[in-house]
TIVO-2410 file (N, C-alpha, C; in nm, 3 decimals):
# residues 135
REC num residu      c1      c2      c3 atome chaine
REC   1      X  -0.060  -1.184   4.219     N      A
REC   1      X  -0.199  -1.186   4.181    CA      A
REC   1      X  -0.212  -1.130   4.039     C      A
REC   2      X  -0.301  -1.186   3.962     N      A
REC   2      X  -0.319  -1.145   3.823    CA      A
REC   2      X  -0.407  -1.020   3.817     C      A
REC   3      X  -0.361  -0.924   3.744     N      A
REC   3      X  -0.436  -0.800   3.725    CA      A
REC   3      X  -0.522  -0.817   3.600     C      A
REC   4      X  -0.652  -0.813   3.615     N      A
REC   4      X  -0.745  -0.838   3.505    CA      A
REC   4      X  -0.733  -0.731   3.396     C      A
REC   5      X  -0.713  -0.606   3.437     N      A
REC   5      X  -0.702  -0.498   3.338    CA      A
REC   5      X  -0.577  -0.515   3.252     C      A
REC   6      X  -0.467  -0.551   3.313     N      A
REC   6      X  -0.343  -0.573   3.237    CA      A
REC   6      X  -0.358  -0.692   3.142     C      A
REC   7      X  -0.422  -0.797   3.191     N      A
REC   7      X  -0.442  -0.916   3.107    CA      A
REC   7      X  -0.528  -0.881   2.987     C      A
REC   8      X  -0.631  -0.802   3.009     N      A
REC   8      X  -0.718  -0.760   2.899    CA      A
REC   8      X  -0.640  -0.677   2.798     C      A
REC   9      X  -0.559  -0.584   2.846     N      A
REC   9      X  -0.478  -0.501   2.757    CA      A
REC   9      X  -0.377  -0.584   2.679     C      A
REC  10      X  -0.309  -0.674   2.747     N      A
REC  10      X  -0.210  -0.758   2.679    CA      A
REC  10      X  -0.275  -0.847   2.574     C      A
REC  11      X  -0.393  -0.898   2.605     N      A
REC  11      X  -0.465  -0.981   2.508    CA      A
REC  11      X  -0.505  -0.899   2.387     C      A
REC  12      X  -0.556  -0.778   2.410     N      A
REC  12      X  -0.594  -0.691   2.300    CA      A
REC  12      X  -0.473  -0.656   2.213     C      A
REC  13      X  -0.359  -0.630   2.275     N      A
REC  13      X  -0.238  -0.598   2.201    CA      A
REC  13      X  -0.189  -0.718   2.120     C      A
REC  14      X  -0.195  -0.837   2.179     N      A
REC  14      X  -0.151  -0.958   2.108    CA      A
REC  14      X  -0.242  -0.988   1.989     C      A
REC  15      X  -0.372  -0.968   2.007     N      A
REC  15      X  -0.466  -0.990   1.896    CA      A
REC  15      X  -0.440  -0.889   1.785     C      A
REC  16      X  -0.414  -0.767   1.820     N      A
REC  16      X  -0.383  -0.665   1.720    CA      A
REC  16      X  -0.259  -0.703   1.641     C      A
REC  17      X  -0.154  -0.743   1.712     N      A
REC  17      X  -0.029  -0.777   1.645    CA      A
REC  17      X  -0.044  -0.899   1.555     C      A
REC  18      X  -0.122  -0.997   1.598     N      A
REC  18      X  -0.139  -1.116   1.513    CA      A
REC  18      X  -0.232  -1.090   1.396     C      A
REC  19      X  -0.336  -1.011   1.417     N      A
REC  19      X  -0.433  -0.984   1.311    CA      A
REC  19      X  -0.375  -0.892   1.205     C      A
REC  20      X  -0.304  -0.793   1.247     N      A
REC  20      X  -0.251  -0.694   1.153    CA      A
REC  20      X  -0.123  -0.742   1.084     C      A
REC  21      X  -0.066  -0.850   1.130     N      A
REC  21      X   0.059  -0.904   1.074    CA      A
REC  21      X   0.167  -0.797   1.068     C      A
REC  22      X   0.168  -0.715   1.166     N      A
REC  22      X   0.266  -0.606   1.178    CA      A
REC  22      X   0.261  -0.507   1.062     C      A
REC  23      X   0.159  -0.518   0.979     N      A
REC  23      X   0.146  -0.425   0.866    CA      A
REC  23      X   0.119  -0.284   0.915     C      A
REC  24      X   0.030  -0.272   1.011     N      A
REC  24      X   0.001  -0.140   1.065    CA      A
REC  24      X   0.116  -0.089   1.150     C      A
REC  25      X   0.194  -0.182   1.205     N      A
REC  25      X   0.307  -0.139   1.287    CA      A
REC  25      X   0.419  -0.080   1.202     C      A
REC  26      X   0.434  -0.126   1.079     N      A
REC  26      X   0.539  -0.072   0.992    CA      A
REC  26      X   0.507   0.069   0.945     C      A
REC  27      X   0.382   0.108   0.953     N      A
REC  27      X   0.342   0.242   0.908    CA      A
REC  27      X   0.406   0.349   0.997     C      A
REC  28      X   0.443   0.311   1.118     N      A
REC  28      X   0.505   0.407   1.210    CA      A
REC  28      X   0.641   0.452   1.160     C      A
REC  29      X   0.702   0.375   1.070     N      A
REC  29      X   0.834   0.410   1.017    CA      A
REC  29      X   0.828   0.516   0.908     C      A
REC  30      X   0.710   0.548   0.860     N      A
REC  30      X   0.695   0.638   0.746    CA      A
REC  30      X   0.623   0.767   0.784     C      A
REC  31      X   0.663   0.875   0.720     N      A
REC  31      X   0.580   0.994   0.719    CA      A
REC  31      X   0.471   0.970   0.615     C      A
REC  32      X   0.363   1.042   0.625     N      A
REC  32      X   0.251   1.024   0.533    CA      A
REC  32      X   0.294   1.040   0.388     C      A
REC  33      X   0.368   1.147   0.361     N      A
REC  33      X   0.411   1.177   0.224    CA      A
REC  33      X   0.504   1.069   0.170     C      A
REC  34      X   0.593   1.019   0.254     N      A
REC  34      X   0.686   0.915   0.211    CA      A
REC  34      X   0.614   0.784   0.180     C      A
REC  35      X   0.520   0.746   0.265     N      A
REC  35      X   0.445   0.622   0.244    CA      A
REC  35      X   0.365   0.629   0.115     C      A
REC  36      X   0.293   0.738   0.097     N      A
REC  36      X   0.210   0.753  -0.022    CA      A
REC  36      X   0.298   0.758  -0.147     C      A
REC  37      X   0.409   0.832  -0.141     N      A
REC  37      X   0.499   0.840  -0.256    CA      A
REC  37      X   0.556   0.704  -0.293     C      A
REC  38      X   0.594   0.626  -0.194     N      A
REC  38      X   0.647   0.492  -0.219    CA      A
REC  38      X   0.541   0.403  -0.283     C      A
REC  39      X   0.420   0.410  -0.233     N      A
REC  39      X   0.313   0.328  -0.287    CA      A
REC  39      X   0.277   0.369  -0.430     C      A
REC  40      X   0.274   0.499  -0.456     N      A
REC  40      X   0.243   0.546  -0.591    CA      A
REC  40      X   0.354   0.506  -0.688     C      A
REC  41      X   0.479   0.520  -0.646     N      A
REC  41      X   0.591   0.481  -0.732    CA      A
REC  41      X   0.588   0.332  -0.764     C      A
REC  42      X   0.563   0.250  -0.664     N      A
REC  42      X   0.553   0.106  -0.691    CA      A
REC  42      X   0.431   0.075  -0.777     C      A
REC  43      X   0.325   0.152  -0.762     N      A
REC  43      X   0.207   0.135  -0.848    CA      A
REC  43      X   0.236   0.172  -0.993     C      A
REC  44      X   0.315   0.277  -1.014     N      A
REC  44      X   0.350   0.317  -1.150    CA      A
REC  44      X   0.439   0.212  -1.215     C      A
REC  45      X   0.531   0.156  -1.139     N      A
REC  45      X   0.617   0.050  -1.193    CA      A
REC  45      X   0.533  -0.072  -1.230     C      A
REC  46      X   0.445  -0.115  -1.140     N      A
REC  46      X   0.362  -0.231  -1.171    CA      A
REC  46      X   0.262  -0.200  -1.282     C      A
REC  47      X   0.214  -0.076  -1.289     N      A
REC  47      X   0.126  -0.036  -1.399    CA      A
REC  47      X   0.197  -0.039  -1.533     C      A
REC  48      X   0.324   0.002  -1.534     N      A
REC  48      X   0.402  -0.003  -1.657    CA      A
REC  48      X   0.422  -0.147  -1.702     C      A
REC  49      X   0.452  -0.234  -1.609     N      A
REC  49      X   0.468  -0.376  -1.642    CA      A
REC  49      X   0.337  -0.433  -1.697     C      A
REC  50      X   0.226  -0.398  -1.632     N      A
REC  50      X   0.096  -0.446  -1.679    CA      A
REC  50      X   0.064  -0.391  -1.818     C      A
REC  51      X   0.098  -0.266  -1.843     N      A
REC  51      X   0.072  -0.207  -1.975    CA      A
REC  51      X   0.154  -0.278  -2.082     C      A
REC  52      X   0.279  -0.306  -2.052     N      A
REC  52      X   0.364  -0.376  -2.150    CA      A
REC  52      X   0.310  -0.516  -2.178     C      A
REC  53      X   0.266  -0.585  -2.076     N      A
REC  53      X   0.208  -0.719  -2.096    CA      A
REC  53      X   0.083  -0.710  -2.181     C      A
REC  54      X  -0.004  -0.614  -2.154     N      A
REC  54      X  -0.126  -0.597  -2.233    CA      A
REC  54      X  -0.092  -0.562  -2.376     C      A
REC  55      X   0.007  -0.475  -2.394     N      A
REC  55      X   0.048  -0.437  -2.530    CA      A
REC  55      X   0.104  -0.556  -2.607     C      A
REC  56      X   0.185  -0.637  -2.543     N      A
REC  56      X   0.241  -0.757  -2.608    CA      A
REC  56      X   0.129  -0.854  -2.644     C      A
REC  57      X   0.035  -0.873  -2.554     N      A
REC  57      X  -0.078  -0.961  -2.584    CA      A
REC  57      X  -0.161  -0.907  -2.702     C      A
REC  58      X  -0.180  -0.777  -2.705     N      A
REC  58      X  -0.253  -0.716  -2.817    CA      A
REC  58      X  -0.179  -0.738  -2.949     C      A
REC  59      X  -0.048  -0.719  -2.946     N      A
REC  59      X   0.031  -0.739  -3.068    CA      A
REC  59      X   0.024  -0.884  -3.113     C      A
REC  60      X   0.039  -0.978  -3.020     N      A
REC  60      X   0.031  -1.120  -3.057    CA      A
REC  60      X  -0.108  -1.157  -3.110     C      A
REC  61      X  -0.211  -1.100  -3.053     N      A
REC  61      X  -0.347  -1.130  -3.099    CA      A
REC  61      X  -0.372  -1.075  -3.238     C      A
REC  62      X  -0.321  -0.956  -3.266     N      A
REC  62      X  -0.344  -0.891  -3.396    CA      A
REC  62      X  -0.220  -0.892  -3.484     C      A
REC  63      X  -0.135  -0.991  -3.473     N      A
REC  63      X  -0.009  -0.992  -3.546    CA      A
REC  63      X  -0.031  -0.994  -3.698     C      A
REC  64      X  -0.131  -1.065  -3.744     N      A
REC  64      X  -0.155  -1.074  -3.888    CA      A
REC  64      X  -0.196  -0.938  -3.944     C      A
REC  65      X  -0.290  -0.872  -3.879     N      A
REC  65      X  -0.334  -0.741  -3.925    CA      A
REC  65      X  -0.220  -0.639  -3.917     C      A
REC  66      X  -0.143  -0.644  -3.812     N      A
REC  66      X  -0.031  -0.550  -3.797    CA      A
REC  66      X   0.076  -0.573  -3.903     C      A
REC  67      X   0.103  -0.698  -3.935     N      A
REC  67      X   0.204  -0.727  -4.037    CA      A
REC  67      X   0.159  -0.679  -4.175     C      A
REC  68      X   0.031  -0.686  -4.205     N      A
REC  68      X  -0.020  -0.638  -4.333    CA      A
REC  68      X  -0.021  -0.485  -4.339     C      A
REC  69      X  -0.044  -0.423  -4.224     N      A
REC  69      X  -0.058  -0.277  -4.221    CA      A
REC  69      X   0.074  -0.206  -4.191     C      A
REC  70      X   0.179  -0.279  -4.158     N      A
REC  70      X   0.303  -0.215  -4.116    CA      A
REC  70      X   0.366  -0.132  -4.228     C      A
REC  71      X   0.345  -0.171  -4.353     N      A
REC  71      X   0.405  -0.098  -4.464    CA      A
REC  71      X   0.324   0.023  -4.506     C      A
REC  72      X   0.196   0.026  -4.469     N      A
REC  72      X   0.112   0.139  -4.509    CA      A
REC  72      X   0.087   0.239  -4.396     C      A
REC  73      X   0.110   0.200  -4.273     N      A
REC  73      X   0.082   0.291  -4.162    CA      A
REC  73      X   0.202   0.380  -4.131     C      A
REC  74      X   0.170   0.493  -4.070     N      A
REC  74      X   0.274   0.584  -4.024    CA      A
REC  74      X   0.319   0.537  -3.886     C      A
REC  75      X   0.441   0.488  -3.877     N      A
REC  75      X   0.490   0.429  -3.752    CA      A
REC  75      X   0.508   0.532  -3.642     C      A
REC  76      X   0.543   0.655  -3.679     N      A
REC  76      X   0.557   0.759  -3.576    CA      A
REC  76      X   0.422   0.792  -3.513     C      A
REC  77      X   0.318   0.799  -3.592     N      A
REC  77      X   0.184   0.825  -3.539    CA      A
REC  77      X   0.139   0.708  -3.452     C      A
REC  78      X   0.169   0.587  -3.497     N      A
REC  78      X   0.134   0.468  -3.420    CA      A
REC  78      X   0.205   0.469  -3.284     C      A
REC  79      X   0.334   0.500  -3.285     N      A
REC  79      X   0.412   0.505  -3.161    CA      A
REC  79      X   0.362   0.617  -3.070     C      A
REC  80      X   0.329   0.732  -3.128     N      A
REC  80      X   0.276   0.844  -3.050    CA      A
REC  80      X   0.144   0.806  -2.985     C      A
REC  81      X   0.058   0.736  -3.059     N      A
REC  81      X  -0.070   0.694  -3.003    CA      A
REC  81      X  -0.051   0.594  -2.889     C      A
REC  82      X   0.045   0.503  -2.905     N      A
REC  82      X   0.074   0.408  -2.798    CA      A
REC  82      X   0.123   0.483  -2.674     C      A
REC  83      X   0.212   0.581  -2.693     N      A
REC  83      X   0.263   0.658  -2.580    CA      A
REC  83      X   0.154   0.741  -2.513     C      A
REC  84      X   0.064   0.798  -2.592     N      A
REC  84      X  -0.047   0.874  -2.533    CA      A
REC  84      X  -0.138   0.783  -2.451     C      A
REC  85      X  -0.165   0.665  -2.503     N      A
REC  85      X  -0.247   0.570  -2.429    CA      A
REC  85      X  -0.175   0.529  -2.301     C      A
REC  86      X  -0.043   0.507  -2.311     N      A
REC  86      X   0.036   0.470  -2.193    CA      A
REC  86      X   0.030   0.580  -2.087     C      A
REC  87      X   0.053   0.705  -2.127     N      A
REC  87      X   0.052   0.813  -2.029    CA      A
REC  87      X  -0.085   0.834  -1.968     C      A
REC  88      X  -0.191   0.818  -2.047     N      A
REC  88      X  -0.327   0.828  -1.992    CA      A
REC  88      X  -0.352   0.716  -1.892     C      A
REC  89      X  -0.309   0.596  -1.928     N      A
REC  89      X  -0.325   0.481  -1.839    CA      A
REC  89      X  -0.250   0.502  -1.708     C      A
REC  90      X  -0.125   0.545  -1.718     N      A
REC  90      X  -0.043   0.565  -1.599    CA      A
REC  90      X  -0.098   0.679  -1.513     C      A
REC  91      X  -0.148   0.784  -1.577     N      A
REC  91      X  -0.207   0.895  -1.502    CA      A
REC  91      X  -0.327   0.849  -1.421     C      A
REC  92      X  -0.418   0.777  -1.484     N      A
REC  92      X  -0.537   0.727  -1.414    CA      A
REC  92      X  -0.497   0.628  -1.306     C      A
REC  93      X  -0.405   0.537  -1.340     N      A
REC  93      X  -0.362   0.436  -1.245    CA      A
REC  93      X  -0.287   0.500  -1.127     C      A
REC  94      X  -0.207   0.601  -1.154     N      A
REC  94      X  -0.136   0.672  -1.048    CA      A
REC  94      X  -0.231   0.744  -0.954     C      A
REC  95      X  -0.336   0.803  -1.008     N      A
REC  95      X  -0.436   0.870  -0.924    CA      A
REC  95      X  -0.507   0.768  -0.836     C      A
REC  96      X  -0.542   0.653  -0.895     N      A
REC  96      X  -0.607   0.548  -0.817    CA      A
REC  96      X  -0.513   0.498  -0.707     C      A
REC  97      X  -0.386   0.480  -0.739     N      A
REC  97      X  -0.288   0.436  -0.639    CA      A
REC  97      X  -0.273   0.540  -0.529     C      A
REC  98      X  -0.273   0.668  -0.565     N      A
REC  98      X  -0.262   0.776  -0.466    CA      A
REC  98      X  -0.381   0.773  -0.370     C      A
REC  99      X  -0.500   0.762  -0.425     N      A
REC  99      X  -0.620   0.761  -0.340    CA      A
REC  99      X  -0.623   0.638  -0.250     C      A
REC 100      X  -0.585   0.523  -0.305     N      A
REC 100      X  -0.585   0.400  -0.226    CA      A
REC 100      X  -0.478   0.406  -0.116     C      A
REC 101      X  -0.360   0.456  -0.149     N      A
REC 101      X  -0.252   0.465  -0.050    CA      A
REC 101      X  -0.288   0.563   0.061     C      A
REC 102      X  -0.353   0.673   0.026     N      A
REC 102      X  -0.398   0.770   0.126    CA      A
REC 102      X  -0.499   0.706   0.220     C      A
REC 103      X  -0.594   0.633   0.162     N      A
REC 103      X  -0.695   0.565   0.242    CA      A
REC 103      X  -0.630   0.462   0.335     C      A
REC 104      X  -0.538   0.381   0.279     N      A
REC 104      X  -0.472   0.279   0.359    CA      A
REC 104      X  -0.389   0.341   0.472     C      A
REC 105      X  -0.316   0.448   0.441     N      A
REC 105      X  -0.234   0.512   0.543    CA      A
REC 105      X  -0.320   0.565   0.658     C      A
REC 106      X  -0.427   0.634   0.623     N      A
REC 106      X  -0.514   0.690   0.726    CA      A
REC 106      X  -0.577   0.580   0.812     C      A
REC 107      X  -0.620   0.472   0.747     N      A
REC 107      X  -0.682   0.361   0.820    CA      A
REC 107      X  -0.581   0.293   0.912     C      A
REC 108      X  -0.460   0.267   0.861     N      A
REC 108      X  -0.358   0.202   0.943    CA      A
REC 108      X  -0.311   0.293   1.055     C      A
REC 109      X  -0.302   0.422   1.027     N      A
REC 109      X  -0.257   0.517   1.129    CA      A
REC 109      X  -0.358   0.524   1.243     C      A
REC 110      X  -0.486   0.519   1.208     N      A
REC 110      X  -0.590   0.522   1.310    CA      A
REC 110      X  -0.582   0.397   1.398     C      A
REC 111      X  -0.562   0.281   1.336     N      A
REC 111      X  -0.547   0.157   1.413    CA      A
REC 111      X  -0.421   0.162   1.500     C      A
REC 112      X  -0.315   0.216   1.444     N      A
REC 112      X  -0.189   0.225   1.517    CA      A
REC 112      X  -0.203   0.318   1.637     C      A
REC 113      X  -0.280   0.423   1.619     N      A
REC 113      X  -0.302   0.518   1.730    CA      A
REC 113      X  -0.370   0.448   1.847     C      A
REC 114      X  -0.469   0.363   1.817     N      A
REC 114      X  -0.535   0.287   1.923    CA      A
REC 114      X  -0.441   0.188   1.989     C      A
REC 115      X  -0.357   0.124   1.908     N      A
REC 115      X  -0.258   0.029   1.960    CA      A
REC 115      X  -0.159   0.099   2.052     C      A
REC 116      X  -0.108   0.212   2.009     N      A
REC 116      X  -0.012   0.286   2.091    CA      A
REC 116      X  -0.076   0.339   2.219     C      A
REC 117      X  -0.204   0.375   2.211     N      A
REC 117      X  -0.276   0.417   2.331    CA      A
REC 117      X  -0.287   0.303   2.432     C      A
REC 118      X  -0.315   0.183   2.381     N      A
REC 118      X  -0.321   0.066   2.469    CA      A
REC 118      X  -0.184   0.035   2.528     C      A
REC 119      X  -0.079   0.050   2.447     N      A
REC 119      X   0.057   0.026   2.498    CA      A
REC 119      X   0.091   0.124   2.609     C      A
REC 120      X   0.053   0.249   2.589     N      A
REC 120      X   0.080   0.351   2.689    CA      A
REC 120      X   0.002   0.323   2.817     C      A
REC 121      X  -0.122   0.279   2.801     N      A
REC 121      X  -0.203   0.246   2.918    CA      A
REC 121      X  -0.143   0.128   2.994     C      A
REC 122      X  -0.094   0.029   2.921     N      A
REC 122      X  -0.029  -0.086   2.985    CA      A
REC 122      X   0.098  -0.042   3.057     C      A
REC 123      X   0.175   0.043   2.995     N      A
REC 123      X   0.298   0.094   3.055    CA      A
REC 123      X   0.268   0.168   3.185     C      A
REC 124      X   0.166   0.254   3.180     N      A
REC 124      X   0.132   0.332   3.300    CA      A
REC 124      X   0.072   0.244   3.410     C      A
REC 125      X   0.011   0.132   3.371     N      A
REC 125      X  -0.043   0.043   3.474    CA      A
REC 125      X   0.069  -0.019   3.556     C      A
REC 126      X   0.186  -0.035   3.499     N      A
REC 126      X   0.301  -0.085   3.574    CA      A
REC 126      X   0.365   0.024   3.659     C      A
REC 127      X   0.342   0.148   3.625     N      A
REC 127      X   0.400   0.259   3.700    CA      A
REC 127      X   0.313   0.303   3.817     C      A
REC 128      X   0.191   0.252   3.825     N      A
REC 128      X   0.101   0.290   3.934    CA      A
REC 128      X   0.157   0.240   4.068     C      A
REC 129      X   0.132   0.316   4.173     N      A
REC 129      X   0.178   0.269   4.306    CA      A
REC 129      X   0.105   0.140   4.343     C      A
REC 130      X   0.180   0.049   4.401     N      A
REC 130      X   0.121  -0.077   4.442    CA      A
REC 130      X   0.125  -0.183   4.336     C      A
REC 131      X   0.174  -0.148   4.216     N      A
REC 131      X   0.184  -0.247   4.109    CA      A
REC 131      X   0.302  -0.340   4.139     C      A
REC 132      X   0.283  -0.464   4.104     N      A
REC 132      X   0.392  -0.559   4.130    CA      A
REC 132      X   0.510  -0.529   4.041     C      A
REC 133      X   0.629  -0.541   4.099     N      A
REC 133      X   0.751  -0.509   4.024    CA      A
REC 133      X   0.807  -0.635   3.962     C      A
REC 134      X   0.865  -0.619   3.844     N      A
REC 134      X   0.930  -0.731   3.777    CA      A
REC 134      X   1.063  -0.759   3.843     C      A
REC 135      X   1.099  -0.881   3.849     N      A
REC 135      X   1.230  -0.917   3.905    CA      A
REC 135      X   1.315  -0.976   3.800     C      A
***
């Protein structure tokens, strides 16, 4: 005989697994600090790539002005200004990545907690006396 409660739990678990694409399930492999650190590090790498692309586009757009000014400008000051802008950009971007990763981790962990609670409830429903045994 079909147990309606088990069917409901199994359906809820299957919907969770298909909707979340196992993204929330992979969060179980990480400690909070490790997950956030990994996300921030990947954000810094992608932010550096984005900064380099923006810098190259800026140079290509202003190539004529830069070529005329290259002999009169102080290149060390120019390089220092670029580095200061880069560090400010990475600092702000890293903070944003940290806040977003923290939010994502907490949200996924909360969903995972509900999923694991349903799994535990399903497991205990098979342990109840009178439950049909698998063969």
